[in-house]
Backbone bond lengths (Angstrom), bond angles and torsions (degrees), N, CA, C in turn:
res aa  C-N    CA-C-N  psi(-1)  N-CA   C-N-CA  omega(-1)  CA-C   N-CA-C  phi
1 M - - - 1.463 - - 1.614 105.90 -
2 K 1.301 113.19 149.58 1.318 119.64 -179.43 1.561 107.47 -154.27
3 L 1.269 123.22 137.61 1.469 126.12 176.60 1.542 106.08 -171.51
4 T 1.310 111.21 157.42 1.510 119.88 167.79 1.546 103.49 -119.03
5 I 1.434 112.02 138.71 1.497 121.51 -174.67 1.535 107.67 -144.61
6 R 1.367 112.17 142.16 1.488 115.55 174.13 1.520 110.21 -56.39
7 R 1.226 116.31 148.07 1.496 124.48 -179.24 1.442 108.26 -68.65
8 T 1.415 116.35 -36.63 1.495 114.80 179.09 1.524 112.88 -68.17
9 E 1.464 115.01 -25.42 1.401 112.12 177.74 1.542 112.81 -73.52
10 L 1.435 117.08 -30.94 1.415 116.50 174.81 1.412 115.87 -66.13
11 E 1.317 113.96 -34.17 1.463 123.51 175.82 1.511 110.74 -60.29
12 K 1.353 119.10 -49.08 1.647 127.22 175.95 1.567 100.66 -55.86
13 L 1.258 125.54 -50.15 1.395 128.02 -166.83 1.508 103.58 -65.97
14 M 1.296 123.71 -45.59 1.474 127.11 -177.02 1.561 108.33 -64.73
15 K 1.283 113.86 -40.89 1.489 120.87 -175.64 1.575 107.64 -70.06
16 G 1.348 117.17 -40.50 1.472 125.67 -176.83 1.580 107.32 -68.65
17 T 1.373 117.26 -31.42 1.329 120.16 179.00 1.516 121.18 -91.84
18 F 1.305 119.25 -29.98 1.465 121.70 -177.27 1.535 110.95 -121.73
19 G 1.308 120.11 -7.85 1.512 118.94 -165.58 1.605 109.92 80.82
20 R 1.221 114.70 -124.34 1.490 119.90 -176.60 1.607 108.15 -79.74
21 V 1.222 114.01 -66.03 1.534 118.64 -170.81 1.468 109.76 -135.49
22 P 1.381 121.21 134.53 1.519 116.94 176.01 1.490 111.51 -73.63
23 R 1.327 115.09 155.99 1.437 120.28 -174.98 1.559 106.87 -85.59
24 A 1.310 115.00 154.16 1.413 118.72 175.04 1.584 114.62 -50.70
25 G 1.123 126.59 141.00 1.483 135.84 -177.38 1.353 112.71 77.72
26 Q 1.327 127.34 -2.31 1.545 121.66 178.14 1.549 107.68 -73.53
27 I 1.322 113.82 145.45 1.354 125.13 170.42 1.504 114.38 -98.06
28 L 1.364 116.10 135.54 1.493 117.72 179.32 1.624 101.52 -109.65
29 T 1.294 115.54 129.34 1.429 121.40 172.88 1.577 110.14 -103.54
30 I 1.291 118.96 118.06 1.402 120.34 -177.64 1.633 107.06 -108.75
31 T 1.407 112.76 123.72 1.365 113.76 -174.58 1.443 107.25 -122.67
32 V 1.405 124.44 126.27 1.456 128.86 -179.69 1.536 105.61 -120.40
33 A 1.418 115.07 122.49 1.447 119.63 179.87 1.626 100.34 -168.94
34 N 1.367 112.16 158.08 1.356 122.57 170.32 1.585 109.35 50.55
35 G 1.277 119.68 46.13 1.525 115.38 179.84 1.516 120.64 65.29
36 Q 1.403 111.63 18.13 1.485 115.02 -174.18 1.497 105.88 -136.28
37 I 1.412 116.25 155.02 1.443 123.94 167.45 1.472 109.46 -119.40
38 F 1.282 120.30 132.28 1.521 121.03 179.67 1.466 107.31 -129.80
39 F 1.366 113.66 135.61 1.461 122.20 176.59 1.579 106.81 -108.03
40 D 1.348 122.53 132.08 1.353 122.63 -171.36 1.721 107.75 -138.70
41 S 1.254 114.94 134.64 1.471 117.40 179.13 1.445 108.63 -147.99
42 S 1.316 124.46 178.57 1.523 122.97 -179.62 1.593 106.23 -70.82
43 D 1.313 121.23 -16.36 1.484 118.30 174.30 1.509 117.77 -77.11
44 G 1.387 112.91 -24.06 1.487 116.42 -170.93 1.605 106.26 155.05
45 G 1.382 105.08 -170.67 1.456 114.05 174.95 1.477 114.97 -149.66
46 A 1.271 115.71 165.53 1.487 120.85 176.59 1.604 109.12 -153.25
47 G 1.338 113.94 149.14 1.388 115.19 179.67 1.594 114.35 -145.47
48 T 1.312 120.83 165.37 1.384 122.22 176.97 1.568 111.43 -153.46
49 L 1.188 117.00 166.86 1.554 123.98 178.58 1.605 106.38 -76.52
50 V 1.320 115.10 140.81 1.505 117.89 176.09 1.565 102.95 -154.36
51 E 1.331 111.82 163.41 1.458 118.74 172.15 1.494 107.41 -82.75
52 V 1.257 121.31 113.10 1.433 130.53 178.84 1.476 114.28 -93.70
53 Q 1.339 115.75 120.31 1.452 117.56 -179.32 1.488 106.69 -92.20
54 R 1.347 121.97 -32.20 1.419 123.84 179.24 1.573 104.88 -155.38
55 R 1.338 111.63 137.53 1.449 118.50 -176.93 1.575 110.18 -84.03
56 G 1.454 113.25 162.05 1.546 112.62 -179.69 1.435 102.71 167.33
57 E 1.388 117.01 174.84 1.450 121.72 -178.63 1.588 105.62 -148.09
58 V 1.237 115.49 135.16 1.514 115.83 177.51 1.496 106.09 -130.28
59 Q 1.314 115.46 162.54 1.422 122.09 162.68 1.415 118.60 -124.05
60 V 1.214 127.04 128.70 1.511 130.62 -169.02 1.581 105.41 -139.03
61 P 1.334 117.92 160.91 1.363 128.02 171.96 1.541 108.72 -60.01
62 A 1.301 116.07 121.04 1.494 118.25 -178.73 1.488 117.97 -62.13
63 L 1.331 110.76 -40.72 1.496 117.81 178.76 1.538 110.75 -64.67
64 G 1.355 117.35 -42.50 1.440 122.77 177.44 1.409 112.50 -59.23
65 F 1.396 114.45 -51.35 1.489 117.48 174.55 1.531 116.58 -54.27
66 R 1.322 118.25 -36.83 1.505 123.66 -177.20 1.535 104.58 -68.86
67 R 1.401 114.83 -45.86 1.578 117.13 179.53 1.518 109.29 -61.36
68 V 1.298 120.61 -36.51 1.432 117.43 -174.62 1.538 109.14 -74.36
69 L 1.400 114.44 -41.19 1.476 117.96 174.22 1.523 114.53 -56.15
70 D 1.418 114.90 -32.78 1.444 114.74 -179.24 1.491 113.96 -64.14
71 T 1.324 115.83 -19.32 1.580 119.67 -174.36 1.457 107.83 -84.60
72 F 1.358 120.65 -7.80 1.522 126.52 -175.16 1.418 108.88 -96.65
73 K 1.401 127.82 21.12 1.313 126.43 -175.93 1.616 114.13 -57.86
74 G 1.316 117.61 -34.11 1.471 118.07 177.37 1.536 113.30 -93.66
75 T 1.280 119.23 16.85 1.519 122.46 179.69 1.578 108.49 -115.49
76 P 1.247 112.95 105.87 1.486 111.29 -175.75 1.516 119.51 -73.42
77 T 1.293 120.26 -20.29 1.350 124.12 179.25 1.549 116.58 -144.44
78 P 1.265 116.69 75.13 1.400 126.42 -173.12 1.616 103.14 -64.78
79 E 1.494 109.75 145.38 1.466 116.26 174.14 1.558 104.47 -92.50
80 I 1.302 115.69 140.74 1.476 120.97 173.57 1.462 116.29 -124.63
81 E 1.282 111.98 127.39 1.472 117.65 -176.29 1.425 112.29 -133.53
82 G 1.403 121.59 128.28 1.395 121.03 -175.54 1.596 106.03 -127.26
83 S 1.403 112.37 145.43 1.375 122.07 177.00 1.451 111.28 -148.70
84 A 1.378 117.68 -169.20 1.511 115.77 175.72 1.553 106.47 -80.99
85 D 1.353 119.56 -3.83 1.465 121.99 -176.66 1.542 103.12 -89.61
86 G 1.238 124.09 -22.85 1.428 128.66 -174.52 1.530 120.92 145.43
87 L 1.308 118.21 -178.88 1.419 117.51 179.11 1.596 106.93 -108.12
88 R 1.299 119.29 135.29 1.319 120.25 -175.84 1.555 108.98 -124.92
89 L 1.422 113.27 123.56 1.514 120.09 172.46 1.470 108.07 -109.89
90 N 1.259 115.65 110.80 1.534 123.34 -169.26 1.534 107.52 52.79
91 S 1.213 117.95 -116.41 1.450 121.74 -178.14 1.632 115.32 -93.54
92 F 1.257 113.61 -7.64 1.502 119.56 -174.56 1.540 108.90 -86.23
93 R 1.213 122.33 131.47 1.535 126.57 175.53 1.493 106.65 -115.92
94 M 1.354 107.66 143.37 1.448 119.15 169.77 1.575 110.90 -138.46
95 P 1.340 114.46 146.52 1.559 117.79 -178.54 1.466 105.10 -63.93
96 V 1.372 107.86 158.80 1.569 122.27 170.86 1.512 112.06 -117.38
97 S 1.463 117.03 142.97 1.397 112.70 -179.71 1.504 114.20 -94.41
98 A 1.477 110.87 -7.84 1.499 119.74 169.11 1.447 111.23 -158.24
99 W 1.339 111.57 152.75 1.527 120.04 -174.62 1.520 107.31 -138.05
100 N 1.356 118.55 129.02 1.441 120.48 171.33 1.527 108.10 -128.45
101 P 1.350 119.39 116.21 1.513 117.85 178.69 1.532 112.36 -80.29
102 D 1.256 115.87 -13.41 1.503 121.07 177.65 1.602 119.65 -107.68
103 A 1.355 107.22 45.29 1.428 120.20 -175.95 1.491 113.28 -56.62
104 V 1.298 118.00 143.39 1.450 120.82 161.47 1.530 107.50 -132.64
105 L 1.403 113.28 155.12 1.431 118.92 -173.10 1.584 103.06 -72.55
106 P 1.409 115.81 155.56 1.428 123.09 172.94 1.545 107.30 -57.20
107 E 1.304 113.51 153.43 1.573 117.90 176.22 1.485 109.12 -63.00
108 G 1.280 117.08 151.94 1.484 121.12 -174.12 1.434 121.54 73.79
109 I 1.306 117.94 2.35 1.487 120.01 174.96 1.530 108.21 -88.98
């Protein structure tokens, strides 16, 4: 998966999915397909329209993703790329617990 998205939109997705801050141990599923990005967790989900360069789906520790996102305060549009090798936010890489290159959005989205 590959896309560029405004940091403010990522913040809205995180807030819509977790409220303020995810709990330790929670998993974030990020799905990118059909011109949309969708965040999903055991607490709920949120999505928005984006320009998708390549579809896919990754699962990452939600709290770790939140902490990385916090370091991008001065970056208005980070690039996100996911693969079996990990999730990349600009030059930062983090491991993924699952990868699906043939992602489809959840039903009802």
